[in-house]
N, C-alpha and C positions, 0 to 999 in steps of 0.2 A: 566905095574900095577905092585902094590908092593902088597904081603903080609902082612898080619899081624904078622905071626913069619915065623919060621923055618920050617915048619911042611906045611906050603903053606895047605892051609884049600880050602876047595871047594870054587872059585872065585863066587863073586855076582853078577848079573845083575838085577837092578831095571827096569822094566818097567813098565808106565802107560802114554797109549798113547790117543788121541780123534783120528787122524790120523791115522788109522791100515794099511795104505799101506804097505805092503810087511812086515810086523808085524811078522807074524808068520812065514815066512820063517827066518829072521834075527834070531827068539828065536830061531828055533829048530839048527840052524848054530852054534848058542855059546853053546845051549844045548849040542851039539856035542862035543864042545872044552871044556868041561868041568866046565861050567858055571851052578849056582844055577840060577833060572829065580823066583824072588820074582815078585810078581805082585800086582794091584788092581783092585774092581769093576768088570768093564765092560770090561778091558783088559786081567784080569785073567780069565774069561768067555768063550772071544773069546780063551785064546791059550789052554786053557783046553779043550774045544771044538774039537780043532784041535790036538789033542793029546801030547801038550807040558806038559810035568811035569811042575808043577807050586807050588811055597809056598806062599801063601796069606799073606800079609803086616799084616794081623794081628797075624798070629801065630807069626811072628819076633816081634810084639811091647807085645804082652801079650794082646793087647787091641782090641775092637771090632769095625769095622769100624759104626761111629753113624753119627747122625743129618743128614740120608739122604746123606752119602758121604762126608759129608762137612770136616768131620775131621775122616781121617785114615793115613795120614802119619808126620802129625806135630809130632812127639815123637825122643827122647832122641837116642833111637835104629837104629832109620834109619838118621836122622842128624849127630848122633854120628859117624854113620860107614862110613859118607861120608865126613867129614871135619877132620876128626884125623888124625895128622900129624905123618905120620909112622915111623919118624925118631925120632919123640919127645918120649921118654921115657916115660914120665908120661902121656902123652896120650896113649900109649900102655898098660900103667899098669890102667889107668882107665877104659879104653876100655875091659879088664878083668874082673876087677872088677865087671863091670855093664853088661857083657853078650854082649858086641856089636863088631859085626863082623864087619868086615871092607865091604863097596860097593864099587867094583872095577869100575863099567861101571852104569850109569843110560839114558835109552833111552824114553825121553818124549816128545812130545805136547803138547798143553793147550787147555784149553776149548776153542773152536771157537767168542769168543768174536767180534772181530772186522766182521766177517760174520753174527754172529747175529743183530748186532746192524744196519747192510748194509740192513736188510731186511724191507720191506715198512710193515706198522703199529706195531713194533715190541715194546711191552710195557718195561718200567721201571723194573717190576720183570723180565720179561725174559732176560734183559740186565743184571743185577746184579745175576743172578743164573748163567750166563755166565761170570761169571768172576772166575778164577784158582787164589787158593789161595796155595795150596801144591805143584803142578807143578811148578811154579815161583820160590819157595821156596829152592826145589830140586834141580832145574838147578843152581841156584845161589851157592847153598852148594858144589853142583859139579863143578862148574866151577871156582871158587874161590880157591878149593883144585885143581886145573886141574895137579899138579906135579904128583900126585897119580891116580886119578880119571878121566876116560872117560866119557866126557857129549855130549849125541847126540840128538839132536833137529831135525833133517830132515832125513828122509828117503833116501834125496839122498846119504847120505853118509854112508848108511849101507854097500854097495859092498866093499867101498875102507877100511873100518873099517874092515871088514872081512880078506879082503887080507891080509892087514898087520899082523894080529893075527895069519893066516893062517901059513905066512913066518917066522915070528919074534916072535911068540908065546905072544906079547903083543902090543898095541898100543905106536907110540915113541912119546916123549916128546914135538917132533913139532907138532905131530899133534893133542896131546891135548891141546898144546898151539892156535890153532888155532877153534879147534870146542868149547875151553872154549872163545874167542872171539866171534865169532859165535852164542854162548849161550846169554852173556850178550846182544848181540845186539837184538835177540829175544826178552827177557823181557824188554827190555828199551823201544820197539816198542810199546810190548803189554802194557805197563803203561801207555805210552804216548797213544794209544787209549783210555784208560778207563778213562784218566784225561781228554781226550778231550769232551767226551760223557758224562761224570758226569758236567763239568763243565756247556754244554749248556744245561743240563735237570734237575738239580739240583739247581745251582747259575744262570743260564742266561745268561752266559758269553760266550763269544769265546775263544779260545786258539789254537794255532798252534803250533803244533809239526813238523819238518820237517827233511826228513834222508837221508843224501846223503853219499855214500861210496866211496871207492875207490880210493883217492884223488890224483892226479897226477899232480906233480910241473912245473907250467909251466917255459917256455923259462925265460920269465920275464912279468911283469904286464901291461896293458896297455901305458907304459913308461917304458923304460929301467932300471928306480933307482926303479920303485917298484914291489917287487913280487906276485907272483899270485900261485893259485892252483884251478884245476877242479875238481869240486866235480862230482859223479853222482850218477842219482837216474834210478828205476827200470823202464824202457821204453821199450816195445818192437818193437815200431815203426822205422824205420830206423830214427837216430840222430847221433850227432857227437860224446855223450855219447860212444855208443856202435859200432862205425864206428871202421875199421881197418886199421891201417896205414898202406901204404905199400912201402912209401920211405918220405924220404926227411928229415927236419930240425926237432927237437923236434917243439913241440905247443907253440905258446904266447898265451895271454889272449886273443886280437885282432884275430889272427885266430879264435879262437872257437867262438867268437862274430858274426864276419863276415862269418864266415862259415855254424853257426846255420842261421842266414838272408839268404845267397844263397840257403841251401837246404829247408827249409819253403817255399822259395819263388818258387821254382821251383816244387814241390810237387802241386802246386794249376795246371800245366799242364799236363792230363791224355789223350790226346787224340791225340797230337804230338812230336816226336822229340823236345826237349827245352832245352833251354842253359839260365842261366843267369848268370852275372857279377856284384858281390859286390865290392864294394869300400864304406869302413867307415859304412857299414849295408845298403847302398842304392843300388838299383839295377840300376845301368848306363848302363848296358846293357840286354836286352830280350826279347827274340824273340824263335818263333817255326819255323820247317823248314820239308823238305818231307827226309832231312839224318841228321845224328847229327852233321856231319860237316858243313853242311848250316847254322843250328840253331846257331852251337857256332861263324862261322865266322858274320853273321847277330848281333848278342847279343854284341860281340869285337866292330864291326862298328858303334854300338849305340853311344858311346862314346872313340874315340881311345886313348884319352889321358887319361881319369880316367882309363880306362883296364890297363894301366900297373902299375904291381905292384898288381893286384887284387885277389880276389877270387874267383871263379867260381864251380858252380853247373851244372849238367847235368843230364836228367831223363834217360837214357837210357846209357847199355853199352860201354865206350870208345872204337872204334875200331882206326886200325893204320889212316885212313885217318883223322879222327877227332884229333888224337894225333899230326899228321902232321901240322894243322893249328897253333898249339903252338910254331912252330919252330922259333926262334929269338925273342919269346915274351917272357917279366917277368911276371911269374905270381907265387903268393905265395903258392896257395892253389888249386887243382882239388880234387872234389868230385862227386864220380859218385856208380850207382849200383856195378859196377865192372869195371875191365880192359881187355882185351884181352891179350893176353901173347906178340905177336910183341908189341901193343900199349903201355903195361906197360914197355916193356923194352926199346922201343924208348925213354919215359918220363923219364926212368932213366937215361940213354946213354945222355939227354936235358941238365939236371942240376941234382948235386948232392942237392940242397937243395928244390926244388921244393917239395911240399907236398902232397902225394897221398891218398887221404881217400875211401876205399870202406865201401859203407853202406848198400848194401842188395839190393833187388826190391823192389822199390816203388809200394805200393800197389793203383791202383786207386780206389778201393773199400774204401777205409781204412776211417774212421771215428776218425779225432782229436781231440780229446778231453782234458780235463783236467784243469788244474790250472795252472796259471804263477805268479811269485812273483819278487819283485823291491824292495832291500834293499836302504832306505833313513836314515842318519842319524836320529837314534832315533827310528826306526821302519822299518816295511815290509807290504809292498802292496801286495793283493795277488787277482787276478782277474781272470775269467774264459778265457780261449785260444780262440783267434779272430779265429774260425774255417770255419765261414761261408763268403759267398764274397757277397751275395745278396739275399734280403728276397722276393724281387719284380724286376718287369723288366717294368714299364708304363710308355709308352710316356705321355709324360705332355702338349706340344704344338700343335699348331693346325698341323703344320709342321710335317706331319708323318715320325717317324724313319725307315728307310728300313729295310728291311727284312735280305738282304746281307750284313747290317752291323751290324748286333746285335752280330754274332760271335768273331767281330773286337770289337766290345762294350766289350763284356763279358772279354775279354783278356786284354784290356787297364785297364777296372777296379779291375782286378784280380792283374796286378802289380803295380796299385796303391795302394792297398790294401798295400804293402811293400814297400814304400816309407814313406821318413821320413815328418809329420806337417810341414806347409801346403804340402800338396803332389798335385802337376797336371803332370801329363801324357799327352803325347800324342803316341796315338797306329796307325800305320801305315800297311796295308794290301799290303806288296810291291810283292806277287806273290797271285794268288787265291791261298783264306783257311790258306794262313800262314803269320805271324804278326810280328813285331817286334816294340818296344818303340825307335821311332824316337827325343825324346825329352821328359825332366823330370827336375821337378823342386820341390828341397826337403828343408825341414827346415827353410824355412824363416816365419819370423814374421810373414807377411799377403801374403793372396793367389795371391793379383795382381802380385806381385815380383815375385811369383814361374811362374805365366805365362809369364809375359813381360820380367824379366829380365834371366829366367833362361830356362824355358821349352821350348821355342818357338826361343829364342838365337840359343838353340845346335839342336833345330831340323832344323832352317834356314842352320847350317853349315853342318848338315845330307846332307840336300837337296843340296846344293852348292855342296857335293862330290859325289852325286848320280848322278846330273846334268853332272859331267865332266866326270864321269864313261859313261854316256850313249850314251852323245852327242847330242840330241833331235833336231829336227828341229824347234825346239822354243827357245824366249829366255828364260834366267835363271828367269827372273819375272815371264813369264808364265808359266815355269814348277814346279816353285814354288808353284804357286798359285794353278794348278792342283792338286799337293799331298796334300796340306793342303785342300781343299775343301773335299777331300776324305776322309780323318784320322777322329778320335775319339778323343777328350780331355776329358781326366776324373780327376775328386776331389776327393778326400779322404773325405770331408764334406761339408755341404752346401755352398753357394754362399751368405755370409751376406747382399751382395748389388749387384744390377746387374751392377757396376762398373767392376766386373771378365766377365761379357758376350761383355761389349763394346770393353776390349780388346781383346776376342777372336775372335770377329766379324772383327776387326781391321786387322788381320792375314786371315781373309779365311775359321775362321772354322766353320762348315756346322752342327758339331753331336757331343754333349757333355751328358753323362753322368756322376751324379753325385746323394749323397745319399737323397735330398731334406728334409726339415725340417726348414727350417728358418721361421722368423716372415716375412720376404719380399718375400716369395716365390712367390707368384701373379704378382711381380714387374720382378721377376728373368723372370718367364715363358712370361709377356709380354714383357720383350726385346726380347728374344728369337726369340717371333713372329714376330715382328720387322724386327729382319733380317733374318727370314726366316733358323732359326737353329732349327732343331729337338732336344729335350733334352728330355733323362728318367731318370727318379728318381726308387733308387734301393732299397731303404727305411733302407738303412745299413752303417752309418760313419764308417771309419777305421782309427781312430787317430792312429798315432805311435811317441811316445814321446822318 
């Protein structure tokens, strides 16, 4: 921090904060370092009450705080002290002529506008009174003049600033640059919040401001000829934005998209070790088991062809036995709460390319709220996050849905939620209490093709593999019929016609779970009754486009 002249008069810090966290300690330390503390209103009273010598702003300006504190710092002796260029002879001359002393540091945070308008039943008058004017003006003046002025808007920075001044006698230019960027980000977000609120309440219009930070350049975009950057938003729950990459190549656009799909899917399972295998955002493999090793193996076997080059997420710490299951298998990325040291070393030795991401413990009680966005040419779509699986679980058929099948139905419907529409998933209880996706149909223009051409075709392939492995004393046809008759078929949306039920019945399906809500629900239910199929309505559709 530079002084106004060779005599180095007492350095000034201007303090005006709504959030008074650690401010007394900060002010006392600065006073001990030779700073004169200049302050306003409630901040000045708080500091004085704690024994900190304070010069009121009104003494500097020669003008009282007026209009209930609305006018107090908007004065040339404040903003001149912040904005003057110390190496500019004209600025220095005018500062002397107008008795302006440089202000070398400002510590400011703003009236809590965002917290105020978030309260229930807040009035427009209360909101307006919490629009800070002087604070943003001083922050912007100080941040603009960062070559000479240290601007502090976050109590989390107090300790680092004090340590730097204690060692060097002043803050470094690099520190002031970072603090200035942080300050402008604060005022930008603050003004955006005001704009959004006032648009809604004064002009009855909706306005969207999005703020994302820490842009990370991706290896490439959706295709190699496209560039891409991953911007991050603040969100405390485990996600790709706050994950720590422990090994592997730099991430690409598709890694992020598939990784997000994998992690969000595996979060659905909280009562058992689980693994999900993602290919092009679809869970081609999904399973629970008694151990994470077995869950990964069952998920992989859900579609061994598609699992090649996949992204995998698991809901427990990866141990060496689980890691060994990837020996000889090409995987783009493995996402986990953490990795045991021996598992991490094994995977690092296995491949220099596999991306290993640690996301932290998955909270089984987490409430996943918030908004999600999708950009289209010329606009942005906003919607609530799809954070619930079902709102009811009602049997609609004369054939009862057995209680012992309901956990399988819940697993299958949760998996179906994460499959692209029109989504059909066949869930199988391969061991008592543990489940896997036996077949999946995704992204088809009609639901019949999802059942007939994709889901049941893949289920038949997987059943044949089970037959060859188990070598039962029955024919392959009998074995397949027995497997299918015990599975649950899930649909992400209602069946518009009963042709879907005819298809399911042709494969021997006896249990179906779907949201319901079609104009032809009665027809669909009647056809289920005809085939003695038990069907549940969940009341909640899960389209994924």
